[in-house]
C-alpha positions in Angstrom: 221.8 208.5 284.7 219.0 206.9 286.6 219.2 207.1 290.4 217.1 206.7 293.6 217.5 207.2 297.3 217.1 204.7 300.1 215.7 206.3 303.2 214.1 205.3 306.5 211.4 207.9 307.4 208.4 207.8 309.6 205.5 210.3 309.5 205.8 211.9 313.0 202.2 213.3 312.7 200.9 209.8 312.3 202.9 208.7 315.4 201.4 211.7 317.3 197.9 210.6 316.2 198.5 207.1 317.3 199.8 208.3 320.7 196.6 210.5 321.1 194.4 207.5 320.3 196.3 205.4 322.8 195.9 208.1 325.5 192.1 208.0 324.8 191.9 204.3 325.1 193.8 204.2 328.3 191.6 206.8 329.8 188.4 204.8 329.0 189.5 201.3 329.7 188.2 199.7 332.9 191.5 198.1 333.9 193.2 201.5 333.9 190.6 203.3 336.0 192.0 205.0 339.0 195.6 204.5 337.9 198.2 207.1 337.0 199.0 205.7 333.5 199.9 208.1 330.7 201.7 208.6 327.4 203.9 211.6 326.7 205.4 212.4 323.3 208.4 214.7 322.9 209.3 214.8 319.1 210.5 211.3 318.3 210.5 210.0 321.9 207.4 208.5 323.6 207.4 207.9 327.4 205.0 205.4 328.9 204.3 206.0 332.6 202.4 203.5 334.8 202.3 202.3 338.4 203.5 198.8 337.6 205.5 197.0 334.9 202.6 194.8 333.7 200.6 198.0 333.0 203.5 199.2 330.8 203.2 195.9 328.8 199.5 196.5 328.3 200.1 200.1 327.3 202.8 199.0 324.8 200.3 196.6 323.2 197.8 199.4 322.9 200.5 201.7 321.3 201.5 199.0 318.8 197.9 198.5 317.8 197.4 202.2 317.2 200.6 202.5 315.2 199.7 199.6 313.0 196.2 201.1 312.3 198.0 204.4 311.3 200.3 202.4 309.0 203.5 203.2 310.9 206.0 200.4 310.6 206.8 198.9 314.0 210.5 198.3 313.0 211.1 202.0 313.6 210.5 201.6 317.3 213.6 201.4 319.6 212.1 200.1 322.9 214.2 200.8 325.9 214.1 198.7 329.1 211.5 199.7 331.7 212.7 201.4 334.8 210.7 200.5 337.9 210.6 202.0 341.4 208.3 201.5 344.3 205.1 203.1 342.9 206.1 204.0 339.4 207.3 202.4 336.2 208.6 204.3 333.1 209.5 203.0 329.7 210.8 205.0 326.7 210.3 204.3 323.1 212.4 206.2 320.5 211.1 206.5 316.9 214.2 206.0 314.7 214.5 208.3 311.7 217.1 208.1 309.0 219.8 205.5 308.3 222.7 205.3 310.8 226.2 205.5 309.3 227.1 201.9 310.3 224.0 200.6 308.6 224.6 202.8 305.5 228.1 201.4 305.2 226.7 197.8 305.3 224.2 198.8 302.6 227.0 200.2 300.4 229.1 197.1 301.0 226.1 194.9 300.1 225.6 196.7 296.8 229.3 196.4 295.9 229.2 192.7 296.9 226.3 192.0 294.5 228.5 192.8 291.5 225.9 195.0 289.9 226.8 197.9 287.6 225.7 200.6 290.1 227.3 202.9 292.5 226.0 203.5 296.1 227.1 206.5 298.2 226.1 207.7 301.6 224.5 211.2 301.7 223.8 212.2 305.3 221.1 209.8 306.6 220.3 208.3 303.2 222.0 206.2 300.6 221.9 207.2 296.9 222.2 204.5 294.2 223.0 205.5 290.6 223.5 203.3 287.6 223.3 203.3 283.8 220.4 200.8 283.6 217.0 201.0 285.2 216.9 197.2 285.6 220.1 197.2 287.7 218.4 199.7 290.1 215.4 197.5 290.3 217.7 194.6 291.2 219.2 196.7 294.0 215.7 197.4 295.4 214.9 193.6 295.2 218.2 192.9 297.0 217.3 195.3 299.9 213.7 194.0 300.2 215.1 190.5 300.9 217.8 191.9 303.3 217.0 192.5 307.0 218.3 195.8 308.3 215.9 196.0 311.3 214.4 199.3 310.1 211.8 200.2 307.5 213.2 201.3 304.1 211.6 203.5 301.5 212.8 204.1 298.0 212.3 207.6 296.8 213.4 210.2 294.2 213.6 207.7 291.4 215.0 209.7 288.4 215.5 208.5 284.9 
């Protein structure tokens, strides 16, 4: 029986490379000279530190540009609200990996609502779709490409 998996994965090494490039750009830009602005990455969490909130906005733009150049989908970013104090501003960005259970349930419900001859089941942080016909599986892929789940989806492990 043909099947494939729907996943939401991000290459963390590419994210790390983008953060390193953003660090280099902040260290060389004239408008950041003499400021205490920095990027820190801890696994899938990036922390932006600056002296004022407008600097965080500029740093976020730099980070987005670098992620796009590295072909990382920006929909995987969960941007938290900035926290400001007297001389410091901090903002956290979490890189989302995997499909959350609520979103996976919506996906399964969407497949069942399409009345296609396929079965969808949740397997951890991914959704497996199986069916008798390869064309039905391709219709499921087309269905998900038109849907908006606010996260990047990849279709892997296609087996015939």
